[in-house]
N, C-alpha and C positions, 0 to 999 in steps of 0.2 A: 825349689818345687813351687813354693808359693808365688815366686815372681813369674814363673812360666805360666801358671794358671791365670795370674793377673794380666799378663801381657796377652796370652791366646783370648781372654775374655774381651779385652778393650779392642783388640783386632776385630774379633766377631761382631762387637757392637758396631764398631767403624763400618764394616763391610754390610751389615743389615741396614745401617742408617743410608749408606750410599745407593744401596740398591732400592730401598723406599723413595728415596730422592729422584732417581733415575725413573722409577715407574710414576711417580708423580709429574714429573716434566716431560715424559715421553709423548702424551698427546700434543704438546706444543710443537714438536718437531715431526710428528707423522700425521697429524691430523689432515685429512683431505682439505685442500684448498680450493675455493671455487674457481673456475677457469671460464674463459670465454667460449660460448657455444652459440654459433649462429644459426643453427637449425631452423629451418621455416620463418627466420626473421628477416631475411635479406629481400629486399625488392630488386635490387640491381647492383652491380659492381662497376663504377667509372673509373677506367684506368687511363692515366695520362703518362706519356713518355716524356723524356727532356727534349726529344727531337720535335716534338709537337703533335705527333700521332696520339689519337684517343680511340678508346673502345668502351662500349658499353656491353656488359656481360650479364646474361641472364643466369641466375644461380642454379636453375634447372638443368643447364648444359654440362657436358663433361668438363670444359674449361671452367664454368661456374663452380663446380663440384672441387676442383683443384684449388681455386682460387678461395673458396670458402675455408678448406683445409688449412692452406697456407696462411690466410689471414689469422685464423685461430692461434695457430702456432706463433706467429709473429706477436700477437697481443698477449699471449701466455708467458712472454719473455721481458714483462713489464718489470724494470728494474728500480725506477726512482720516478717521484713525481717531481716536474721541472717547475720552477717558479718563473713561470713565463705568462705575461699577459699577453694574449693573442688579439692583435687589433685585425680590422678587416683589411688593412693595407699589407701587413704581413702575410695574410692569407691570401690575397692577390698576387703577391711576389711568389709565394710557394707554388700556387697553382699556375702560374706562368713560367716558371722557371726549373721546377724539379719533377721527379719522377715519383708519383703517389698513386694510391688506390683510395677512393672514396666509396665507403660502404654505405648505401641508401637503405634505411630500414623500412620495413613496412608499416611500422607503427613505433611511437615511443616506447623504449624498452629500459629496463633497469638492469645494468651490469654491475656485480659485486665481484671485486677480485683483489687479489693479494699484491702489495707492493714490497718486493723483497728488501730493498735498502733501508726502507722505513720500518718494516715489519709492521705494517698496518693493513687493514682491510678497507677499500674505498669503494664506493658506489657512485657511479655515474648515470644520470637519466639522459638518454640520447635518443635521436633520430637518425644521425649520420656519425661515422666514424672515418677519420682521416689517418691513412698510414703513410708516413713519408719515407720514401726509400732512398733518395739522393739529395744532395745539396747540403748546405750547412745545417740543416735541421733533420738529416738522415737519422733514422731509427726513432723518430718521435710519433707518438700516437695522440691525436687530438679527438675529442669529442665535441658535438655540437647538439644544440637544441633549436628546432625550428618553431618560432613564435610569431604570428601574425606575419607569415612569409618572409621574415628575416631569420638568417641563420646566425646563431650566437656560439661562438667556438669558446669552449672551457675546457679544463682538465687536460694539461699537457703531461705526457709520461715518456720516460726514455726506456728503450728497449736495449738490453745488454748483449743479446746474440739474436742470429737469425736473419740479420739484414741481407747479408750475402744469398743466403739460400732463398729468400723471399725475390730477391732481385733475379736470382736465376729462374724463379717460377714466372715471373713476369716476362721475362725475355723469351722463355719458351712459349708464351701465348702469341707472340708475334709471327712464329714461324707458319 
């Protein structure tokens, strides 16, 4: 009888301990994470297709609203920060040979977001965002700051899903 009481007591203490630990750790898993919101921040979208076609899209049009929503979803799938020093030459190659969307912001903005693989929050201060949809850098997001009329590309992040959906959205804009 005494063994049963001791066993039940230690099981109860263990369960209570696990519940308390779970309640303490729960906010780490369910806390809202900041996401990319482009509301009223976009001056224009510049879309470049691999075949050389280009479009500048006003964010206030119906295509602009679709592109804003698709861009937010694309950027909200950031998985990892890439160890990639972006040179002007690489940007030129990307801009000449891949499909991408360049988001030109009205002013310098701070974006704080969560990077899943590294489980950290990052903040990028940016005037432009480049979403690469095709080529060897497909699924990459780059941020840039314009200083004295020079564009400095920083912060390269990889997207783990949503590239095909974003590609389909861009294809639908051509119709």
